[in-house]
PLY file of the C-alpha trace (Angstrom):
ply
format ascii 1.0
element vertex 271
property float x
property float y
property float z
element edge 270
property int vertex1
property int vertex2
end_header
173.64 -146.24 41.26
170.02 -145.82 40.21
168.94 -144.92 43.85
171.70 -142.30 43.92
170.38 -140.90 40.63
166.85 -140.71 42.05
168.06 -138.87 45.06
170.27 -136.56 42.95
167.22 -135.70 40.61
165.16 -134.95 43.78
167.77 -132.71 45.27
168.14 -130.90 42.01
164.29 -130.04 41.96
164.56 -129.01 45.71
167.83 -127.07 45.75
167.80 -125.61 42.12
164.08 -125.79 41.41
162.99 -124.34 44.78
160.39 -127.16 45.42
159.30 -127.16 48.99
158.76 -130.87 50.13
156.16 -129.49 52.66
154.06 -128.14 49.75
154.97 -130.29 46.78
155.53 -134.18 47.01
158.19 -135.78 44.81
157.31 -139.42 43.93
159.00 -142.14 41.96
156.03 -144.54 42.01
154.31 -145.86 38.83
151.63 -143.24 38.04
148.82 -145.70 37.39
145.23 -145.01 38.42
145.48 -146.51 41.86
148.49 -144.26 42.67
146.91 -141.03 41.39
143.67 -141.68 43.34
145.55 -141.48 46.53
147.21 -137.89 45.84
146.39 -135.46 48.55
148.51 -132.47 47.41
150.48 -131.22 44.39
152.90 -133.87 43.26
155.79 -134.22 40.84
156.13 -137.76 39.53
159.56 -138.91 38.35
158.79 -142.37 36.89
161.80 -144.44 35.70
160.37 -146.56 32.87
163.41 -147.60 30.85
167.06 -148.44 31.17
169.28 -149.38 28.26
173.01 -149.33 27.36
174.41 -146.55 25.17
176.41 -148.89 22.91
178.05 -145.97 21.00
179.77 -144.96 24.14
181.10 -148.51 24.87
184.96 -148.65 25.17
187.05 -151.75 24.78
190.41 -150.35 25.83
191.51 -150.92 29.40
192.71 -148.29 31.82
196.16 -149.06 33.28
197.48 -147.52 36.54
200.93 -148.21 38.23
201.79 -148.30 41.85
204.42 -149.80 43.97
205.90 -151.90 41.21
202.47 -153.41 40.21
200.30 -152.73 37.35
196.42 -152.75 37.35
194.20 -152.89 34.27
190.56 -151.92 34.77
187.79 -152.19 32.27
185.91 -149.03 31.58
182.31 -149.08 32.82
179.35 -149.37 30.54
177.14 -146.32 30.40
173.37 -146.40 30.38
170.45 -144.20 29.62
167.94 -143.94 32.46
164.71 -142.60 31.05
162.30 -140.79 33.13
158.62 -139.68 32.40
158.00 -136.44 34.42
154.42 -135.36 35.18
152.67 -132.98 37.51
149.51 -133.75 39.37
147.32 -131.02 40.70
143.65 -130.20 40.94
143.91 -127.08 38.72
145.14 -127.50 35.17
146.67 -123.98 35.14
148.70 -124.83 38.24
149.83 -128.13 36.66
151.01 -126.28 33.42
152.79 -123.65 35.47
154.68 -126.25 37.51
155.48 -128.35 34.51
156.97 -125.27 32.72
159.03 -124.48 35.75
160.51 -127.92 35.87
161.14 -127.75 32.12
163.18 -124.55 32.66
165.13 -126.05 35.60
166.04 -129.17 33.64
167.12 -127.31 30.51
169.19 -124.89 32.74
171.06 -127.79 34.62
172.24 -130.05 31.69
175.10 -130.86 34.17
174.51 -131.42 37.76
175.78 -129.08 40.37
178.20 -130.67 42.72
175.99 -129.96 45.92
173.15 -132.06 44.47
175.14 -135.15 43.61
174.35 -138.15 45.96
176.16 -141.42 46.81
178.57 -142.81 44.12
177.64 -140.08 41.80
179.87 -137.76 43.80
182.99 -139.62 42.72
182.30 -140.99 39.26
185.06 -140.21 36.83
182.80 -140.31 33.70
180.60 -137.39 32.55
176.89 -137.46 33.50
174.85 -136.32 30.27
171.18 -135.38 30.31
168.62 -134.93 27.53
165.49 -132.99 27.98
162.24 -133.21 25.89
163.80 -134.83 22.84
161.52 -136.18 20.23
163.67 -139.45 19.57
163.26 -140.82 23.12
162.28 -144.40 23.96
158.67 -143.46 24.74
157.20 -142.60 21.27
153.46 -143.19 21.75
152.33 -141.68 25.17
148.75 -142.64 24.57
149.76 -146.33 24.54
151.77 -145.73 27.71
148.86 -144.14 29.71
146.51 -146.78 28.34
148.69 -149.53 29.81
148.63 -147.74 33.26
144.88 -147.47 32.97
145.06 -143.63 33.66
144.27 -140.48 32.16
146.50 -138.92 29.43
148.82 -136.42 30.96
151.27 -133.83 29.49
154.82 -135.10 30.33
158.55 -134.24 30.10
160.92 -136.99 28.77
164.20 -136.88 30.62
167.22 -139.09 30.03
170.38 -139.28 32.15
173.44 -141.10 30.90
175.30 -142.58 33.93
178.15 -145.14 34.20
177.43 -148.51 35.80
180.38 -148.89 38.17
181.71 -152.29 38.76
185.20 -153.36 39.40
186.82 -155.64 36.76
190.44 -155.38 37.34
193.54 -157.54 36.69
196.54 -156.78 38.96
200.10 -158.18 38.67
203.80 -157.25 38.87
204.87 -154.85 36.20
206.96 -156.31 33.27
209.88 -154.00 32.94
212.10 -156.21 30.81
210.93 -157.75 27.54
213.31 -160.11 25.61
212.33 -160.93 22.09
214.31 -163.68 20.34
214.36 -164.20 16.53
215.77 -167.34 14.73
217.18 -167.12 11.26
215.65 -170.05 9.34
218.77 -170.22 6.96
221.55 -170.43 9.42
219.81 -171.11 12.80
221.35 -168.13 14.42
219.10 -166.64 17.15
219.13 -162.89 17.59
217.88 -161.09 20.65
216.09 -157.66 21.20
215.66 -156.36 24.69
213.20 -153.71 25.79
213.25 -152.02 29.22
210.94 -149.55 31.10
211.26 -147.70 34.19
209.93 -144.55 36.18
211.56 -141.44 37.22
210.44 -140.19 40.59
211.39 -137.79 43.39
213.87 -139.20 45.99
212.21 -140.99 48.63
208.65 -140.99 47.10
207.88 -143.41 44.32
204.61 -141.97 43.91
205.92 -138.38 42.92
206.79 -139.26 39.34
208.68 -136.72 37.11
207.15 -136.14 33.69
209.06 -134.60 30.70
212.42 -135.90 31.94
215.13 -136.80 29.36
217.11 -139.93 29.81
220.19 -140.50 27.62
221.79 -143.94 27.30
225.33 -142.79 26.82
226.99 -145.83 25.35
224.43 -146.27 22.61
223.65 -142.65 22.33
219.87 -143.29 22.71
217.28 -140.77 24.16
213.94 -141.34 25.78
211.55 -139.06 27.57
209.11 -139.75 30.46
205.45 -139.41 29.84
202.86 -137.81 32.19
203.09 -140.96 34.30
206.80 -140.58 34.61
207.53 -143.75 32.57
210.29 -144.09 29.99
211.06 -147.02 27.59
214.08 -148.08 25.60
213.87 -150.70 22.83
216.55 -152.72 21.23
218.91 -152.53 24.27
221.96 -154.76 24.69
222.64 -156.75 27.80
225.35 -155.47 30.13
226.10 -152.28 32.03
224.95 -148.94 30.76
225.24 -145.31 31.83
222.01 -143.19 32.08
222.12 -139.43 32.22
218.89 -137.93 33.48
217.83 -134.35 32.98
214.57 -132.91 34.15
213.11 -129.43 34.52
214.29 -127.66 37.72
216.33 -130.72 38.55
220.19 -131.26 38.71
221.64 -133.50 35.98
222.30 -136.98 37.32
224.11 -140.10 36.07
223.34 -143.62 37.14
224.76 -146.99 36.17
222.00 -149.54 35.05
222.39 -153.22 34.45
220.29 -155.02 31.79
218.51 -157.27 32.64
217.60 -155.90 36.11
214.78 -156.18 38.57
213.95 -152.44 38.29
214.94 -149.56 36.13
213.31 -146.75 38.28
215.44 -143.70 38.76
215.41 -141.29 41.68
215.99 -137.52 41.38
0 1
1 2
2 3
3 4
4 5
5 6
6 7
7 8
8 9
9 10
10 11
11 12
12 13
13 14
14 15
15 16
16 17
17 18
18 19
19 20
20 21
21 22
22 23
23 24
24 25
25 26
26 27
27 28
28 29
29 30
30 31
31 32
32 33
33 34
34 35
35 36
36 37
37 38
38 39
39 40
40 41
41 42
42 43
43 44
44 45
45 46
46 47
47 48
48 49
49 50
50 51
51 52
52 53
53 54
54 55
55 56
56 57
57 58
58 59
59 60
60 61
61 62
62 63
63 64
64 65
65 66
66 67
67 68
68 69
69 70
70 71
71 72
72 73
73 74
74 75
75 76
76 77
77 78
78 79
79 80
80 81
81 82
82 83
83 84
84 85
85 86
86 87
87 88
88 89
89 90
90 91
91 92
92 93
93 94
94 95
95 96
96 97
97 98
98 99
99 100
100 101
101 102
102 103
103 104
104 105
105 106
106 107
107 108
108 109
109 110
110 111
111 112
112 113
113 114
114 115
115 116
116 117
117 118
118 119
119 120
120 121
121 122
122 123
123 124
124 125
125 126
126 127
127 128
128 129
129 130
130 131
131 132
132 133
133 134
134 135
135 136
136 137
137 138
138 139
139 140
140 141
141 142
142 143
143 144
144 145
145 146
146 147
147 148
148 149
149 150
150 151
151 152
152 153
153 154
154 155
155 156
156 157
157 158
158 159
159 160
160 161
161 162
162 163
163 164
164 165
165 166
166 167
167 168
168 169
169 170
170 171
171 172
172 173
173 174
174 175
175 176
176 177
177 178
178 179
179 180
180 181
181 182
182 183
183 184
184 185
185 186
186 187
187 188
188 189
189 190
190 191
191 192
192 193
193 194
194 195
195 196
196 197
197 198
198 199
199 200
200 201
201 202
202 203
203 204
204 205
205 206
206 207
207 208
208 209
209 210
210 211
211 212
212 213
213 214
214 215
215 216
216 217
217 218
218 219
219 220
220 221
221 222
222 223
223 224
224 225
225 226
226 227
227 228
228 229
229 230
230 231
231 232
232 233
233 234
234 235
235 236
236 237
237 238
238 239
239 240
240 241
241 242
242 243
243 244
244 245
245 246
246 247
247 248
248 249
249 250
250 251
251 252
252 253
253 254
254 255
255 256
256 257
257 258
258 259
259 260
260 261
261 262
262 263
263 264
264 265
265 266
266 267
267 268
268 269
269 270
């Protein structure tokens, strides 16, 4: 992911910033004295010096998807701040400042990356990619100490922070539980009472993946009503065992009745 971010940033400067690689080098090397002594032409240095998690963006809920009678839970990825120090290296100070100002304008203009510059896995991430440009509360607070550690001259620089997800697959997959039976025992008389909950999906005929949202299901015997959500799923609680008649109504669909047995292996309904 970090390599994809490097290449994305490079493409941003080339495609949106107009940098010609034949005239200006773009480097990700550490800008120490040894490196800078070997520069032969104008160079933009994008030095990644810190990576840390954005803990305030941490999410503990799991994403649940349904397919072919199985449910998959995935843990949301952590998001990290990748902090770059951007410097310009030229023989002439005026040229250095001119190019630095141009880079600053490009980065401020593109707080979100255009699709055509995204590289690798960054093309498909579902989470937003945030950027911060030249903010005073960045990780690097004392630039003099930084350049002293590199044994190099103090340079004007732009702090640039990109927040990206760290994609990894932590998933749990198993058959969906469509029938839940809760039993309660009365301490006084020892009698056991039962509460049954059922869930199912409403989908187009012949295509289980084409779910029908906002459908209304009426359990006629009990005069109970449920509606499907965006995922086409409905739920009835406190259902009795036995045979029930479901009446299904959905936008732009004919009303339909089906007989449903509780418990059952599936409560999915075709329209």
